[in-house]
N, C-alpha and C positions, 0 to 999 in steps of 0.2 A: 504494500500500500504506500502510495506517495505521501510525503509529509504534508503537502498542501491540500490533499483531498479531504472532503467532509463526508463522514459516514453517519447517518442518522440510524443507529441500530441499538439493540440492547447489548450492554456489556455483559460478559460472562459473570456468573456468580462468584467464581474464584478469582476475580480480578484482583491483582495485588494492590495492597494499600501501603505503598512505600513512602519515603520521605518527600517524593515529588508529586504527590497526589493532588495538590491544590493548583497545579497548572491548569490553564483555561484556554478555551478556543475563541477568545475574544468575543464573547457574547453567546456562543452556542454551548450550552451546558447539558450534561447528561446525568442520568441516575443509574445506579446498578439495578439489574432486573429484580433481584431478590436477595436481600441481605441474609434472609433466614437460611438460604442454601449454603452459605459460606461456612467454613469451619467455625466451631464455637469460639475458639481462641481469637481468631481474626475478628469475629463479630463483636466480641467483648471489647477489643481494642478500639474498634471503630466507634462503638457506642460510648466508650469513655471519652473519646477525643472529640467526637462530632455528633451532631444531633441526627436523629432519624426522622424520616417523614412519618406523618400519621399513617396508621395501618391501611386506611382506605386508599391512600395514594401510592402504595407500593406497587411496582410493576408498570406504572404509567409512564409513558415517555414525556418528559418535561423538556420543552424546547424554548430557548430564550426568544421572546417575541421580537426583540431588537434584531437578532440575527435573521429571523424570518423576513423582517422588513428589508434588511440588506440584501437578502437573496432575491427578493422581488415581490413578496406578498403585498397586498394593499393595506394601508394603515387602518382602514375601516374594519377589515377582517380581523386584524389583531385586536382592535377594540372590542369586537364582538366576542372573541375568544376570552378576553379578560372579563367581560361582563358576565359570561356564562360560568366562569370558574368561581369557586368559593374563595372568599377573602381569607387567606391564612393568617393575616395580622390579627384578626379577631380571636383566633384560636390561641395565639400566644399572648393575648391581652396587650397587644401593641408593644412588644419588647420586654415584658416582664417575665416571660417564659421562653424556653427554646421553641423551635418550630413544631415540636411534637405536642406542645401545650401542656406538658406534664412536669418538665424539669425547670425549676425556678432559676432565673438569672441572679447570681449572687454577687457578681463583680463584672466590671467592664474595663477593658483595655482599649485605648484609642490610639491610632497611628495615622500618619499622613502617607499617602502613596501617590504616584504619578500615573494618571490615566493615559491611554493611548490618544494621540492627537491626530490619528489618521482618519477621523470622521467616520464614515460608514464603510470603511474598508473591511473586507471579509476577515473574520477571526481565524486565528491559527493557534494550534497548540502542538508542542513537541511531545510526541508520545514516547514514553520511556518504559523500560521493562518492568519497573516496580511502581508504576503510576496507574491510578484509576481515578475517575472523576464522578462527582455527584453535586449538582447544584440546581437551583431554580431561579426564576425571575424574582420571586418575592423573598429576598433576604437569605436564600439558602446558601450555606457556606460550602467552600471547597474542602473536601475531606483530607487531601494530602498537601504536600509542599513541592510544587514543581517550578520549573523555570518558565516565566511568563514572557512570551515573545509578543510584546505589545506594539512593536513597530513593524513596518513593512521591511522587505528584504533590503531595500536601499536606504532605510532610515537608521540613524545611529542608535545604539542601545542606551539604556538608562545609565546615568553616571555611576561611578564606582561607589560613592557614598550611599546612594539609594540602595544599591545591591547589598552593600555591607549591612545596612540597617535591616533589610529584608532577611538576610541570612541569620542575623542575630535574633530576629523575631521568631524565625522558624525553629532555631535551636532552643530558644527559651520556651516556646510553646510546647515543643516536644518534651522538654524536661517537666513542664507543668502536667502534661499527660502522664508521664511516668510517675509523678507524685500522686496521681489518682484523680486529678481534676478532669472535667469534661468541658470541651471548648466548642464554640460555634462562631463562625466568621460571617460578617456582613459588610460588604463593600458597596452594596446597591442601596444607597441612602439618598436623602434629599440634600445632604451636605456633601458636595462633590469633592473628591480627593481625600475624604476621611473614611477610614475603615474602623470597624468595631469588632472586638473579640469578646464574645460573651462567655462567661465562666460559670460553671455549675459544680458545686461540691456534693458528691453523692453521700449516701448515709455512712458508708464505711469510713470515708475520709473525715467526715464530721466527727464521728466517734473517736477516731485515732487522734485527731488534733485537739479535741476537747480534753482527752486524757492527758495529752502532752502539755497543754496550757493550764491544766488543773482547774478547769472551769467548774464552778459550783453549780450543780443542776438540782432541781427539786426532785425529791424521792417520793415514793408512795406514802411514806409515813407522814401523817398530819398530827399536829398537836394544838392544844388550846392555848391561846395567848392569855396571860394573866390579866384579868380585868380588875378595875378599881371597885371598891365596895363602900357602902355607907354613904357618907356625905359627899366624898369625892365623886362617886358614881352619879349622884344627883346633879352635882355641879357640872360635870362633863356632859350629862344629858341635856341640861339647860343650854350650855354653850353650843352644843351641836345643833339644837333647834334654832338658836338665834343666828348662827352662822350658816345655816343650810342654804339661804338664798345666794351666798357668795362662794359656795363650793362649786367647782367645775363639774359638769355632768359627764364624767368618765368613770368607767368601772374601776380603774386602778386607784382612784382617789377615795373610794369608799373605805370607811374604817374596817379593819380586818379583825375577826375574832379567832380565826384559825390560820395557821401557817404551815406550809410544807417544810419538812426537814430537808436541808440542802447538804450535799456532799460532793466533793470533787469527782467528776465523771470518771468511770472506769469500765472498760469493756468486759472485764471479768465479773463485774458486779452489776451488769445491766438489769438483773432481776430486781434490784432495789429501786429502779427508776420507773416512772410511769411512762411507758412507751406505747400506749394505746394509739396515739396519733403521732407517728414519727415525723409527719410533715410540719407540725407546729411545735415539736419538742425543742428544736433549735430555731429561735425566731430570726428574722432577717438581720437584725443587728449582730447577733452571734455568728451567723453564717458568713457575713461579710468580714467580720473580724478574723475568723478562721482562715478564710481565703487570703486575706491580706497578709497574715503570718506566713502562709505558704509562699506567697509572691515574694516576700522579703527573704525567705530562706532559700528559694530556688535561684540558681545562678546560671548565667550563660558563660561557658568556659572557652569560647572561641578565642584563638590566639593566646592560649595558655593563661589568660588572666580572667578571673571570674568577675561578672557584672550582675548584680541583683537588680530588682525592679527600680530601686532608687537611682542606680547608675544609668539604667536604660532610659529612665525618664529624663535625667539630667543631660544625657547625650542625644536626646531627640529620637531615640529608637521608638519609643512610645511618647505620645504627646500628653496623655492624661490617663489616670487610673482612678476609678471611683465606684462605690456601690450605688445602686439605683434607689431613688425614692419609691415609696410603696405604690404610687399612682398619682392621678390628678387630684388637686385640692379644690377645684371649682369647675363649674359647668354642669350641664344637664346630664342625667343618667350616669353620674359618676358613682362607681361602686364604693361602698363604705371602706375606708382604710384609716390607718393611724394618722397619716399625713393630713387627711381631710378633717379628722377629729381634732387634731392639734390646731389646724387653721381656724376652726370654729370656736373652740373652747380656750385657746391660748393666744394665738397670733392675730387677735382682733382687738381693735381699740374699744369695741363695744363691751368687752368683758374686763375692762381695766380694774373694776372693783372686785373681781373674783380672785381667789387663790389660784396659784399656778398648779397645773396637773403634773407635778414634778416626777411622779412615778412613770407617767406616760412619756414625758420628755426623756427620762433615762432609758426607757424601753426602746425609744426610736433613735436617739442620738448617742446613747452610751453614758457611762457614769461620769466622765470628765465634764462633759457639757451639762449634764444634769446637776452636778455639784456647783457649777458656775451660776446657773439660774436659781438654785436653792440658796446659795450665798447671797445673791442679789436680792432675792425675796426677803430673806432674814434681815439684811441691811436696810431695805426699804421699810419693813415693819418697825424696826427699831428707831427709824427716823421720826415716827409718829409721836412718841412721847417727847423726843428732843425738840420737835417743831412746836408742840404745845407749850413747853416750858419757855422756848425762845420767844414765842408770841406774848406770853405773860410778861416776860422781862421787858420786851419792847413796849407793851401797853403800860407797864409801870413807869417807864421813862416818859411816855406821853402824859400820863396822869400827874406826874410830879414836876413837869417842866416849869410850871408857873410858880412852884414853891422853891425852886432851886435858887438860893441866894447868890452864888457867883454869877450865874447868867443874868439875874435881875440887876446886879451891880454893873455888869458890862453894858446892858441895854439902857441903863439910867443915864440920860443926857445931862442930868444935873451934876454928875461927877466931873464932867469936863476934862477927861483924861486925854491928853494929846500924845499920840504915838509917833515914834521916829519913822523916817521914810523907809519904805521897803526896797528901794533901789537908789543908786547914786544919781544925783543931778536931776533926772527927769521926774522922779517921784517926789512928792511933797509930803508934809505932815498930814496926819489923818486922825479922826476921832475914833476912839475905841467903840463908841456906840454904833458905828457903821458896820461892825462885825457882830451885831446882835443876833441876826438870823443864824449865823454859823455857831455861835455860842449856844443858842437854844437847841439847835439840831444836835450838837455834840452831846447834850445831856441825855438824848434818847438812847445813846449807846454807852455813854460814860457816866454810869451811876453805880451805886453800891450793889444793885442786883446783878450787874455783869460779873462781879467777882463770884457771887454764888453760882451764876451760870457756867463760869469757867470750871469751877469745882465739879458741878453737876456733869458737864460734858466729859471731864476726865474719867469720872466714875462710869458714865454712860459708855465710853469707849471700852473700858475694862469689862463691863457687863455684856456688851455686844460680843466681844471676843469669846467670853465664856459661854454665852448662849449659842454662838455658832458652833463651838466645839461639841456641845451637847446635841445640837441638831445634826451635826455631822455624824456622831456616833449612832443616832437613831437611823439615819440613812444607811450607814454601813451595815447595821443589823438587818434592816428591811431589804437591802439589796444584796445581802450575802457577801459582804466584802471583808468580814472579820478574818484576820490571818492572811492578809493579801500581800505582804511585803515581798516575799520570795518571787511570786509570779510577776509582780510589778517590775522588779529589777531585771528579771529574765526577758521580759517583753521589750524593755527600753535599751537593751544592749546592742541592737543592730547598728552597724556603722552607717553613717549617712552617705548619700551619693557623692557629695563633694569630697568627703574624706577618702572614699574608695578611688575616686578619680585622681586625687592628689597622690595617693600611694601608688597607683598604677603609673602615673607620670614619673614618679621617683624610681620605680622599679625599671621602667624602660630606659631611663637615663643611666641608671647604674649598670644595667645589662649591656647597654651600648658601649660603656667605658670599660667595664671590668668583666663582662661576660658572666655575671652572677645573677642567679634567679632566686635568692633566698627571700623569705617572707620579710617584707619591709613594713615599717611604721613611721609615723611622723614624730620627730623629736623636737625639743625646744629650740634647737638650732634651725630646724626647718621653719619654725613659727616665729623666730626672733624678729624678722622684718615686719610681720603682722603685729606682734606685740608692740614694737616701736611705733608703728603707724597708729595703733589704737591709743597709746599714751599721748602722742603728739596731737592726734585728732580730737580726743576728748578735751585736752587742755585748750586747744584752739577754739572748740565749740563753746566751752565755758567762758573763755575770754571774749568771744564774739557776743555772748549774751550780756556780759558786763559792759562791753563797749556800747551796745545798743541802749542799755539802760542809762549809761552816761550820756549818750547822745540825746535821749529824751530829757534828761536833766538840763542839758544846755538849751534845749528847745523851750523848756518851761521858764528858765531864767530870762532868755532873750525875748520870748513872747510877752512875759510880764512887763519887761522894760518897755517894749514897743507899745503895748496897750496903755501903759501909764501916761504916754504922751497924748493920748486921746483928749480932744478938746471938750468932749461931752462928759458931764459928771456921772451919768449912768454907765458910760463905758469904763470910767475909772473905778467905779464902785464894784463892778462885776469882774474885775481882773482875775481875782483868785479863783472864782468858780469857772470862768472860761478856760483858764490855763489848766486847771485840774481836770476838767472834763475832756478837753481835747487831748491832753497827754495820756490819760487813761485809755482813750479810744485808740490812740497810736500804739500804746503798749499791747492792747488786745489784738489788733491786727498783726503786729509783729509776733506775738505769742502763737497765734493760730498758724501763721506761715511757718515759723521755725519749728513748731510741733510736728508738722508733716515732714519737714526737711530732716529734723533730728531723728524721726522714726526711720527714715530711709538710710540715714548715715549709720545709725546704730546697727541696722540689719547688715549693711555692707561691712562695717568693722567686724561684726561677728562672723560673717562669711569668710573673710580673708584669714581669720584665725583657724578655720577649718576644724571645728570641734568634731570629735569622733562620733558621738551619739546625739540623738534628737534631744535627750534630756539635758546634756551639756550645752547644746546650742540654745535651747530655750532659756536656761538659767543665765547664760552670758548675755543673751539678747535682752532679757528682762532687766538685768543690772545696768547695762549701758543705756537702754531706753529710759528707764526710770530716773537714772542720774541726770541725763540731759533734759528730760521733760520737767523734772522737779526744779532744776535750776532755772529753766526757761519760764515756768509758770510763776514761781515764787520770788524771783530776784527783785522785780519792781515792788512787790509787797514788802519784802524785807527792807528795802531802801526806805520806804515811807515809814515803816514801823520803828526802825532802829537807827537810821542814819540821817534822815532829813531833820534839819534844824539843830543837829548836835555839834556841827563844826562851823557855825556861822561866824563866830567872833563877836564883836560888839561894835556899836557906833563909834566911828573914829579909828577902829582897828579891825575891819572886816577881813574875812578870808576870801581870796579871789581865785578863780580858775582861769588860767592863761592870762593872768594879770588884768583881766577885763570883766569877767563875769563873777558877780558876787553870789555866794552860796545862798540858796533860798531858805526862808524861815518857815516855821509852822505858824498857823493862825493863832490869835490870842487864846482861843479855846483849846489849843493843843492840836496834835497831828492825828488824833484818833478818828476824828470825823473824816479827814482825808483818807485815812487808811480804810475806813468803812466804804467810802465811795470807790476807792481802788479795788477793794476785794469784791464788792458787789457787782461792779461792771465787768470785771474779768471773769468772775465765776458765772454770771448769768450769760454773758456773751459767748463764753467758751462752750457752755452747755447748749445754748440755742443754736449757734452757728456750726461748731465743730461736731458736737455729739449727735445733733438731730438733723440739721440741714445736709451736712456732709454725708451722713449715713443713709439718708433718703435720696439725696440728689445724685451723688456719685454712682451708686449702683444702677439707678435709673438711666443715667447718661451712658454708662458702659453697656447696659443692655440694649439701648437704642442704637449705639454704634455697631454692636454685633449684629443687630437686626438689619442695619443698612448694608453691612458687608455681606451677609448671607443673601440679602435680596439681590445684590449685584452678581453674586456667584450662582444664583439659582438658575436652573435650566428653564428655558421657555417652554419645554414640553408640558402640555396640559396635564397629562396623567401624573407626572412627577409633582406638579404643583398642587394637584388636588389630593394626593396621597397623604394620609394622616401620618404624622411623625411617630417614630417609635419612641418608647420611654427613654432609651439611652441617648437618642438624638436630642430630645428636649432637655435632658439633664446636662448634656455636653454644652449647651448654650448658656447654662447658668454659671455664676461666678464660682471659681474654686474656693474652697475653705482655706482661710489664711491663718487659722489658729485663734486661740482665745486671748492672746497677749494684748491686742488692741482693746478688747472689751474690758479686760481687767484693768488696764492702764488708765482708761478714762474714769473708771470708778474709784481707783486708788487716788488719783489726783483730786477728784471730788471729795473723797474722804479727808484729804488734807485740808481742803478749803473749809470743811465742816468743823474740823477739830483744831487745826493749828492756830487760827486767828479768830476763833469764835468769840473771844472777849470783845472784839471790835464790831462784830456783825452777828447779833443773836438770831437774825432771820435766815442765816445760812442753812440750817437744817430744813426749814420750810421749803426753800427753793430747791434744795437737793431732793426732797421728797416728791415735789411736783415733777421734777425732771425724771426721776426714777420710775414713776408711774408710767410715763410715756416711754422711757428707755426699755423697760421690760417688754412691752408689746412691740416696740420697734425692733429690738433684737430678735424676738420670737418670729416676727414676720419675715425678717431677713433670713433666718435659719430655715424656715419652712418653705418660703417661696422664692428667695433670691439666690441661695447658695446650693451648690451640689451637696449631696448628703455626705457628711464627713464620716470617716472610719471611726467606729466606736472604740474608745480607749478606756480601759479600766483605770480607775483612780479612787483612792479612799480619802483624799483630802485635796485642798486647793494648792498644795505645794508651797513654793517660796513666797507666794502672795501673803500667806498668813504671817510669816515673819516680817514682811514689809509693813503690814497693818499694825502689828505690835510695835514695831519701831516708830511708826508715825504716832501711835498713841502715847508712847513715852516722850517723844519729842514735843508733842502738843502740850504736855504739862509744863515743860521748860519754857516754851515760847509764850504761852499764855501768862506765865508768871512774869516774864520780862515785859510783855505788852501792858499788863496791869500796872506794873511798878514804874516802868520808864516811859511808856507812850501815853498812858492816861494820866489824869491829875488825881487819881485816887489816893496815892501816897502823900503828895504835897498837901492835900486837903486834910488828911488825918494828922499830919505833922502840925499843921497850923491850928487845927481844932484842939489838940491836946498840949501844945507847947506855947503857942503865941496868941491864941484868941483871948481877949480880955473878958468876954462874957460867955464863953463856952459855945458860941455860934460861929457861923461861917462869914459873918459880916467883917469886911476888911480883907478877905482872902485875896481878891483880885489885886488890890493895892500892894499886898505883901509879896506877890509873885513878880511885881514889876520893879525894875531898877530905873534910876534917873540918869540923864545924860545932858550935859551942858552943850548947847549947839555950837558954842565958840570953839569946842575941841574937835570939830570935824576936820579931817584931812583936807588939804588943798584940792579943790576940784571935785569934791564929793558932796558938798552941801547942796540943798535943793535950789533949783533955778528960780523958783517962785516961793520964797519963804512966807509970803503973805497970802497964800492960797486960802487959808482958813479965815482970813479977814482980820487977823491980828498978828503981832510979832511974837514968835515963840522963843522963849529963853531956855526952858527945860522941856525935853521930850522923854517919853518913857519907852522902855523895851523890856521884853520878857526874859528875865535872867535873875540870878541871885548874885549881885555885885555891889561893891561899896559905892555910895553916892559921890558925886563930884566934889562935895565939900568935906569929904573925909581925908585923912592923912594919906591912906593907901587907896586913892580913888580908882575906881573901876577894877579893883582886885576882887577875886572871888570871895564872897562873904561866908561867915560861919553857918549861915542858914543853908547854903548849898551843901555843905558837908553833912549837916544834920539830915537833910532830905535824902542825900545819897546813901547814908548809912541805913536809913529806914527802908529805902528801896532794896538794897542788897539783903537786908534782914528779911524783908517780905519774900524775896525770891527764894531764899534758903528755906524759910518756914513753909511757904506755899508748896514748893517742889517736894519736900520731904513728907509733908502731911498728905498731899494728894497721892504721891507714890505709895505711901504706906496704905492708904485707903484702897487704892487700886489693887495692891497685892493682897489685901485682906479679902476683897471681893473675889479675886482669883482663887484664894485658898478656901473660902467658905462655900463656893459653888463647885460641886464635883464635876469633873470632866465627863464622866459617864453617868447617865441617869440610872437611878437604882433599879427601876423596872427593866431597863435594857440589860444591865449586868446580870440580873436574875434570868432573863430570857436566854442570854448567851450561855450561861451555866446550864440551864435546862436543856438547851440543844445538845451540849456536849454529853450530858447524862443520857439523853434519849439515844444519841448515836452509839454510845457504848452499849446500851441495852439492845439495840438493833443487831450489832455485831455479835454480842454474846448469845442472843437468841439464834442467830444464824449458825454460830459455831456449835451450839447445842444440837441444832437440827442435823448438822453434819455428823456429829458423834452418834446420835440416835440411829441415823441411817447406817453407819458403819457397824454398830452393835446388831442391828436387825440383820444385816447381811452375814455377819459372823455367826449368829444363831442359826440362820438358814444353812450355812455351810456345815455347821456342826451336826445339825439334824441329818443332813444328807450323808455325812460321813458315817454316822451311827447306823443309818438304814443300810448303807453299803456293807458295813461290817456284819450286821445281823443276817444278811442274805448272801454272804460271800461264798458258801459251798455251792449254792445253786447258780450263782453268777459265774463261778469258775468254769462250770460245764457248758455255759452258753458261749455264743460267738464273742470274739474279742470286741466287736463293734458295739455290743450292747452295754459294755462297761462304761461307756461315755455318760450314761445317765447318772452315775455316781460321782463323776468328776465335778469339782466346784470351779466356777469361773467368777472370781471376785470382780465386783464392779468398781471401777475407778471413780471415786466420788470426788 
C-alpha cells in the first residue's frame, strides 16, 4: 500500500497499540473494529490510557467530516450527517467525563500545538508497524503516539523545539499511564492551537495513593458527639433558633450529633470503610489532589535529566494544569452541584448577613483555602465588639467636646493669644482662636476614653488570637486533621520547577566542563548573587519609600508657604487643612502604586533566590512582601505620629532643610488630629481602591481581553461557533490561582491599621468591619466564578501569618503607648492637673503649654513682611514648647517643665506597655488553646479506634480457634477409622487431610 493512499476500512482487532498510535491522517480518523476481540492485556492497557467509545458505537466507522468535505462531499450533506448523529458532548456532560460518560475527569493538562497551514489539503499519516488509530470528530483522542506529518511533501517540518516538546509530552504521558492513570486527548476544540489531556484516576490508583498520602477517610463506625446538658443545652437551643435565619442553607452547615470515625486509608483494611458507593467515596477535591501528587512524582527522563510537571510547565511543554470545576454556576437547566450551591449561599452579596458555609468551602477548595475564609470570618466577627466600643468612644468625645476646657480656652477670643508665624517672611502673626475648629475636632479622638480604648484593643487582639486558635482546633477535629504534621511535611517537599531547572543548568554546565553527571544541588555560592541582589534591592526599596515621604514633606512645606501669600483671608485660614488633605491624597496614590510594584519586586527577588520547595518560596515571599508593604503603608503615618513637629527648633533658631525650607509644626491642638486624618484617608482609600476596585476591575478587564483574543482567533465556521464549550475549555479561560498570599497580605495590613494606631482613630474597627463584609463575598465570588479551581492543599493552620499577627499585636501595644504619651496631650494634661493647676482644673493649661518669644530676636530676613496684619504691632508672640521666657536669664532654654513632662511620658510608656502585656499574657494563659469538649472528643476517637482494632483482632483469633477445632475433629475421625481407610484406595484418604485457611 502506498503511503499517500487513503483506505476507509476496518482495522484488525489485533492492531498494535504502540508508542506511535496517536499519529493522524490529517482529518481522516478511524476506530478499531472491536476492542473486545483484542487480547485482554492489550485491552486493559488501552482502557487505562485512553477512553473507549460507548458500547452502542463500537464497530461503527467514524469518518472525520472535514476530510469528507476535502474529498468532495457537499457541506450540506455533512451537516445532515451531524444533525442525525447523537451529540456525544451531552453524554460526557460537556467535558466533565470521558467520552464513555462513565469515567470522571479528575485533572486537565493543556498544551499548545501547531496546526497544519495547508488549508484543505488531503490528510496523510505515516503508518508504522506498532501504530493503530482511533478517533472521532467530537473530541475523540488518538490512542497512540505517532509522528504527525502535518505539512505537505514540499513544506518544511515543524521546528525542533515543537518536536522536542511533543516528544517530552509523549514520554511523560506514557509514564502517567504506567503509574495507572487513564488519559484522553482532545485537540478538536473551539480554542485553536490548544490541546487538552484529560486525566482519570481509577479506583485502584485512588486507593494506592490514599494509603501513600495517609488520607483520613470515614469508616463504618459512627459515634455520638457529646452534647451539652442542662442550662447550656437550653442556651444553645435558644441561640440556634435566633441565628437560624442567618445560617446558610447547606447540608454541611447543619449541627452534627453523630460523626464517623476516621482512619488513614489502607487497602488491607478496606472492610473498615464504607465502600457502598465507590464513586463518591473519594470526592472531586480528593481525586484531584491524588492526581496532582502523581503528576508531581512522575518525571520525564528524556536526555538523562528528569523533569516533573512543575518543570514541564515552566519550560512550556504544558501551558497549564488544573482540576475542573464541578459544573456551571448559573443558567437554565443547570444540574445541582457544589459550585452552584456555593455561588448561591456564599458568593453572593445578597447573603452578606449569613454565616459562611465553611465546611462546604473546605469540601470544594480544600483545607488551606477553607482555613483562610474561616480566619477571615472569625476576624470579621471579632471586629463587631471592637467597632461598638470604638463608636462609644467617638460618641463620648462628641458629647464632651463642649465641656473640654482646653479647647474652650483656644476658641475664646477674649484670651487674645497671638501666635508666631508658621513660615518665614510670607507668613504673618495669627490668632490662636483661628484654630478653634481643629482644637474641637482633636478632642473627638484625644480624650481620656482613647486610653481605655487602646487598652481594650490590646486585650481584644490577644482574645482574637486565642479565639482563633480554639476555632482552628474545632476545624481540625471536624475535618480530621489531628496528627497531620508528618503528611504535611511529606507533601511540601517536592522541588519547584525553577529549582529543578537551575540544577539541570548547573549539571549541564558541569558535565560540559568536567564530564561528570553526579547529583547536583544549589549551594550558597550559587545563590550568593541572588542574596546580594535581595539585600541591595530591599535597602533600595526602603530608601525609595523614605525618599518619597521626604518629598511629600517638602511639598507640604513649600505649598504652605505658597498658600500663605494668598491675598484672601479665607485662603490663608485654610492653609493647614488644604496642605494636609492634598499631601495625604498624594501619599495614598503613591502607596497604592508602590504596593503593586513592591509585590512584583518581592516575587522577583524570591524567584532569583530559587528556593527549593513551595513552602520555602512562600515563606520568603511573605517576608519580603510584608516588609516592603509594611514600610510603604506605615512610613507616612509614623512620620506624622512621631517625627512631625519634634525637630522644628524655635522662633529665631528654626531648623531648615536645604537651608531654605523650615520644618513644619503641629497644630496648636497637637498632631493627633492630623494623624487621624492621615490614617483614615489611607486606610479607607486603600480598602476602597486597592482591595475592592482592583479586585473587581482587574479580573474583569483580563477576562474581557481574553475574550477579545479568543474572538479574533475563533474560526468563522458556523458549526464550531455554535458548539457548546467543554468544561475544560471554559475553565482554561479563567484566571489561574495565584495563591493566598495577596489575600492574607491585605488583611494583615488592615489588621495593622486597626491595632497599631487605634488610639488616634477609634472608628478604624468600624470601617474595617464594613470592608470585610464586602471582602468576604468579593473573594468568594472571585474563587467561585473568576478563578480556575485550585488544587486542594491540606493544612491544619494558617502558617506564618499567625506569627505575623502576634507580632503586630505586640507591636501595637508599644506604638499605642508612644502615641498616647508623645503624640497626644494626655500626659501634659495630667502633669498640669496634678502639678501646676492652682484649683485642680484644666483652666490655664493652654497658656502653660505655650512659650513666649520677643519678635526683636528674629533672625535677619525671617521676620514677617507684614507685621501689622492683625491691625496692631506685636511685641511678644507665643509658640508651643516648654522654654524659658525672653526675660529670663537663660532665655529660650528648655525649661524644667519639659523634663517633668518627658519623665511622665516615659513612665507612662513603661507602665502602659508592661501592664497591657501582662494582661494580654494573662488572657492567653487563662483561655485554653483546645476547647474541653474537643479534647474529650479526640480522646474518645482514639479509644473507639483501639476498640475497633481489638474487636477485629479478637475476631481473627476466634476464626483461627474455630479452624483449629475443625482440624482436630477431622484428625480424630481419621484416627478412629484408620483400619478401614487403610484398605481403601489411597485417593480416599484426602478426606482426612486438613487444609488450614490463611486468615
